[in-house]
C-alpha positions as CSV (number, residue, x, y, z in Angstrom):
1,X,0.0,0.0,0.0
2,X,2.9,2.4,0.6
3,X,3.6,2.6,-3.1
4,X,0.0,2.7,-4.3
5,X,-0.9,5.8,-6.3
6,X,-3.9,7.8,-5.0
7,X,-5.7,7.3,-8.3
8,X,-5.4,3.5,-8.1
9,X,-6.5,3.6,-4.5
10,X,-9.5,5.7,-5.3
11,X,-10.5,3.4,-8.2
12,X,-9.5,0.0,-7.0
13,X,-9.9,0.1,-3.3
14,X,-12.7,2.7,-2.8
15,X,-14.6,2.0,-6.0
16,X,-14.6,5.7,-7.0
17,X,-14.1,5.1,-10.7
18,X,-15.0,8.6,-11.9
19,X,-11.4,9.5,-11.5
20,X,-9.7,8.2,-14.7
21,X,-6.1,7.3,-15.2
22,X,-4.8,8.5,-18.6
23,X,-1.2,9.2,-19.1
24,X,0.1,8.3,-15.6
25,X,2.5,11.2,-15.9
26,X,0.3,14.1,-14.7
27,X,0.0,15.6,-18.2
28,X,-3.5,14.8,-19.4
29,X,-5.5,15.9,-16.4
30,X,-7.9,12.9,-16.4
31,X,-7.0,12.0,-12.8
32,X,-7.5,15.5,-11.4
33,X,-9.2,15.5,-7.9
34,X,-9.3,18.2,-5.2
35,X,-7.0,17.8,-2.3
36,X,-7.7,20.3,0.4
37,X,-9.7,22.2,-2.2
38,X,-6.8,22.5,-4.7
39,X,-6.7,20.6,-8.0
40,X,-4.1,17.8,-7.9
41,X,-3.1,14.9,-10.2
42,X,-3.9,11.8,-8.3
43,X,-1.7,9.6,-10.6
44,X,1.4,11.5,-9.3
45,X,0.6,11.1,-5.6
46,X,1.0,8.2,-3.4
47,X,-1.9,7.2,-1.2
48,X,0.1,7.7,2.0
49,X,0.7,11.3,1.0
50,X,-3.0,12.0,1.2
51,X,-3.3,10.9,4.8
52,X,-5.2,13.5,6.8
53,X,-6.2,15.5,3.8
54,X,-9.6,16.4,2.5
55,X,-10.1,14.5,-0.8
56,X,-12.9,15.3,-3.3
57,X,-13.5,13.3,-6.4
58,X,-16.1,13.9,-9.2
59,X,-18.5,11.7,-7.3
60,X,-18.8,14.5,-4.7
61,X,-20.3,17.0,-7.1
62,X,-23.8,15.5,-7.5
63,X,-26.3,15.4,-4.7
64,X,-27.8,12.0,-5.0
65,X,-29.2,11.8,-8.5
66,X,-29.2,15.5,-9.0
67,X,-26.3,17.0,-10.9
68,X,-24.4,20.0,-9.7
69,X,-25.0,23.2,-11.7
70,X,-21.6,22.7,-13.3
71,X,-22.4,19.2,-14.4
72,X,-25.8,20.4,-15.8
73,X,-24.0,23.1,-17.8
74,X,-21.6,20.4,-19.2
75,X,-24.7,18.4,-20.2
76,X,-26.4,21.4,-21.7
77,X,-23.4,22.4,-23.8
78,X,-22.5,18.9,-24.8
79,X,-19.2,19.4,-23.2
80,X,-18.4,15.7,-23.2
81,X,-18.4,13.0,-25.7
82,X,-16.5,9.9,-24.6
83,X,-16.4,11.2,-21.1
84,X,-12.9,10.0,-20.2
85,X,-11.5,13.5,-19.5
86,X,-14.7,15.0,-18.1
87,X,-14.1,14.3,-14.4
88,X,-10.7,16.0,-14.5
89,X,-12.2,19.1,-16.2
90,X,-15.1,19.2,-13.7
91,X,-12.7,19.1,-10.7
92,X,-10.4,21.8,-12.0
93,X,-13.5,23.9,-12.9
94,X,-15.0,23.3,-9.5
95,X,-11.9,24.7,-7.8
96,X,-11.9,27.7,-10.1
97,X,-15.6,28.5,-9.5
98,X,-15.0,28.2,-5.7
99,X,-12.4,30.9,-5.9
100,X,-14.8,33.5,-7.3
101,X,-16.0,34.8,-10.7
102,X,-13.5,33.7,-13.3
103,X,-13.3,35.4,-16.7
104,X,-13.3,33.4,-19.9
105,X,-9.5,33.9,-20.0
106,X,-9.2,32.5,-16.4
107,X,-11.3,29.5,-17.5
108,X,-9.1,28.9,-20.6
109,X,-5.9,29.1,-18.6
110,X,-7.2,26.8,-15.8
111,X,-8.3,24.2,-18.3
112,X,-5.3,24.4,-20.5
113,X,-3.6,21.6,-18.5
114,X,-6.3,19.1,-19.6
115,X,-6.4,17.0,-22.8
116,X,-9.7,16.3,-24.6
117,X,-9.6,14.4,-27.9
118,X,-13.3,14.7,-28.7
119,X,-14.9,18.1,-28.0
120,X,-12.5,20.7,-29.3
121,X,-12.6,22.5,-25.9
122,X,-15.1,25.2,-26.9
123,X,-18.2,23.5,-25.4
124,X,-16.2,22.8,-22.2
125,X,-15.2,26.5,-21.8
126,X,-18.8,27.6,-22.6
127,X,-20.2,25.3,-20.0
128,X,-17.8,26.6,-17.3
129,X,-18.5,30.1,-18.3
130,X,-22.2,29.6,-18.0
131,X,-21.8,27.9,-14.6
132,X,-19.7,30.9,-13.5
133,X,-22.4,33.3,-14.5
134,X,-24.9,31.4,-12.3
135,X,-22.6,31.3,-9.3
136,X,-23.4,33.9,-6.6
137,X,-20.8,36.7,-6.5
């Protein structure tokens, strides 16, 4: 267990399979989760390093069967296709929205560390921008 990555622990031990493992080098962003409310690549972190920290995965966003406003905006804007990268985008966007009212440029910069092979990014940026407009100031 000492050398188990946090992404593998979340998926294989806890059954939280929303977190995806893509490149295993911290480049693609698919494994992004929030650790103490900051985005982090779970494929680069050992499970023991997370001891005592607040961990949030994509599963934490919905309330039961009700999607979060951000998830609903992703659905509305068709900001996902295969869905593999979606959890990472959602987690980084969640952290950004929790910081305040981001501009479109802030959104683009924050999400620039994520790869998506399907959507072309515009629908993802539009979805986050709409969610930001709905957030209380």
